[in-house]
N, C-alpha and C positions, 0 to 999 in steps of 0.2 A: 323786386316785389320778391320776399319770403313765403315758400310754400309748406305750412305746418304739415304733420303725417295726414292726419283728420282730413285734410283738403287735397290728400294725393289719392291715387288709385290705391286699392290693397295690393299687398306686395306680390301677391300671386297671380294678379290680374297682371300687373308690369312684368314679372317673369315669364309667364305666358307669351306678354304682347313681344317682348326681344326675343326671345325664343322662336315664337313663328315668323319675326321676320328675320333669323338667320337659317330657318329651316325653307323659308318659301325664295330666298335668295340662292340657297345650294339647288333647288329643286329648277330652278331656270338656266342657272350655273351648269347644270347638270343637261338638261335638254339642249343649251345651246352649245358648249363644248363636243358634245357627240359629232354634231356637222365636222369638226374639224378631221376626223378620223373616217377612212372607206368603212362602206356599209359592210356587214359583216363581222369587222374587225373585232378582236376584243374587246380593245379599248372601249368603242362603240358601243358593243353590247352592256358593256361596264358601267359605262354612264347611264344607260338607257333603264338598269335595273334600279339602279341609284337612285336615278329619278322615279321610278315605280313605288321605292320604298320612302322614300323620304316625304314624295308627295300623298302618301296614306298614313304617313307621321301627321301630316299637317290636317288632315281630316279627322285624327282622333284626338289632336288637340283643339283643333277647333269646337270639339265637341265638350271639352273639360273648360273652353273659354266660354261658351254660351251658359255652360250650369254658371260659371263665376257672374255672367251679368245679372244672372238673378238673383245670386247670392249677396252679391256687393254691388248694389248700383253705383254708375258712375257721380263721381264727387262734382260739385257746382263748380263752373267756371267765372273766376273774381278776374276784374269785372264781368258782368252778363253781356253777353256779345247778342249784336241784334235777332230777332227773329229769324230772317233770313238766313244769317249763317247758322243758324241752331239748326233749322229745317234741314240746310246742305250738310252739315255734319252727319246727320241722324240717317241722309237718303246714300252719302257716301260710307259709312258704316255698315249699312244694310247690304250694299254693292259688295262691300270687301266681306261678309260674313258668305254672301252668295259664292263670290267668288272662293274661298276656302271650304264650304262645302261641295258645289259644283264639280270644280276640276280632280279634286280624287275620284269623285263617283264617275262623273265622267269617263277619267284616264281608266279605272276600274271596268268599266263598261265596254269600253275599246277594245281591251285584252279579253274580256270574256268573248265579246261580238268576234273577236280573232282566233277563238280557240285555244288562248295561249293562258297559263296561270299569272295570277298576282304573287308574286314571292314575295313573303314579308319577314326580311330577315332569316331566312331559311325556311319558313312556315310557307307553305300552298295555301291561298286564301279560295274559297269557292267560287267558281262562275256564277255572275248572277244570271245571265241566260246563255239561252243555244248559241252554238256560233251561226254568223250570219256577216261573212265578207263584207256583203254592201254594208249594212247598218253600220259594221266597226269603220269605214273609211268615212259616211255621213257623220256620226260621231265624231271622230277625230277632227274633221274639219269645223266644226262646232269649241270645241275642245281649244283647239288652235287659234281660233277668233277671239275665245274669251280670256287664252293666255296673254295676246295682245292686248287686249284692253285690260287686264290685270296690271302690266306694264303702267298705262295710264294711270291708273286708279292708284295705285301705290302711289307714284311719282306726285300725283296731285294729293293725297293723305299727307303726304310727307312735305310738300310747300304749304299746305294749309297751316301744318303744325309749323313751319318757322316763321310764316305770312302772322300767324297769333303771336308767337314770340318775340318778334323784331319790332312788329307792325302796328298790331293791336297790344301791343305791351299785357297780352292778360296770363293768366297761368297757364292753358289749357297745355302746354309741353310741358312743363314742370311739374303737372300733374301724374302723368307717365315715365319721368327719367328715375332711373332707378336710386339714384343719388339726391 
């Protein structure tokens, strides 16, 4: 099935989608790789800083994506999937947007409650709250739990795209491909 340009997402939506994938993968990679280095080491601290900066970049880009969702509605899927799949897709997208908004904000709150600055490529962003080590720990647990859920959600999203492409034989995946 050939997908014409009018049946595809807007080029900016496509670019932001794939850029977000790379950014989110880099955020996860930084926080996972830090475990390979001893606490307090320069490499571990550097990976944490990259995690914070890239995470905040996700927040900026997801806001642009939300604006894009209102400016350029999603093209229809051909053939139209069953209603339950449409509802599942809407729920999955809502959860993905929640993930992309909540995780950076929670991370910023963790740093703020811990009394640390969020450094964003050399600029210190203001604290959102007064320091409170106990709250920092509580929010960190939530942040980590949502992070694990994010692995599953992103995996399900990718599997659903492959399922639609190879099993349902619709244009779900083709609408978001850059080529």
